[in-house]
C-alpha positions as CSV (number, residue, x, y, z in Angstrom):
1,M,-21.8,18.9,28.2
2,Y,-21.9,16.1,30.3
3,V,-18.8,14.2,31.5
4,G,-18.8,10.4,32.2
5,Y,-17.3,7.5,34.2
6,D,-17.7,4.4,32.4
7,S,-16.5,2.2,34.8
8,V,-17.1,-1.5,33.3
9,K,-14.7,-0.8,29.7
10,Q,-12.8,2.0,32.0
11,R,-13.6,4.9,29.3
12,L,-14.2,9.0,29.7
13,V,-17.9,9.9,28.1
14,L,-18.2,13.4,26.9
15,R,-21.4,14.6,25.5
16,Y,-21.7,18.0,24.2
17,F,-25.1,18.9,22.6
18,A,-25.0,21.5,19.0
19,R,-28.1,23.3,18.6
20,A,-30.0,24.3,14.7
21,A,-29.5,27.2,13.9
22,I,-33.2,26.9,12.5
23,Q,-35.7,24.8,14.6
24,N,-38.1,23.7,12.0
25,E,-37.3,20.2,11.5
26,I,-34.7,18.8,14.7
27,A,-33.8,20.2,17.7
28,G,-29.6,19.8,16.5
29,W,-26.9,17.2,16.9
30,Q,-26.1,15.4,19.8
31,V,-22.2,14.2,19.7
32,Q,-20.7,11.5,22.2
33,L,-16.3,10.9,22.3
34,A,-15.5,7.9,24.5
35,Y,-12.1,7.6,25.6
36,S,-9.9,5.0,26.9
37,L,-8.7,4.8,30.3
38,P,-5.6,5.9,31.0
39,S,-4.1,7.4,28.2
40,L,-6.9,9.3,27.2
41,R,-6.8,7.1,23.6
42,P,-10.0,8.0,21.1
43,A,-11.9,4.9,21.4
44,L,-15.8,5.5,19.4
45,A,-17.4,9.0,17.8
46,Y,-21.0,9.1,17.5
47,V,-23.3,11.5,16.2
48,Q,-27.1,12.0,15.7
49,T,-29.2,14.4,15.4
50,V,-32.0,14.9,18.2
51,P,-35.1,15.6,16.8
52,L,-37.8,18.6,18.6
53,E,-40.1,17.0,21.2
């Protein structure tokens, strides 16, 4: 898990990684959530696969 602050857009960024149970094609998924500050209102959400390296 990663937590960061985007000072330009005033957002709190949370990033999670979920490991794939069977890692034959992908390592897992990355989920990124961005919340507007100071209200903590959801602004963006992204999900992407993470390939095996």
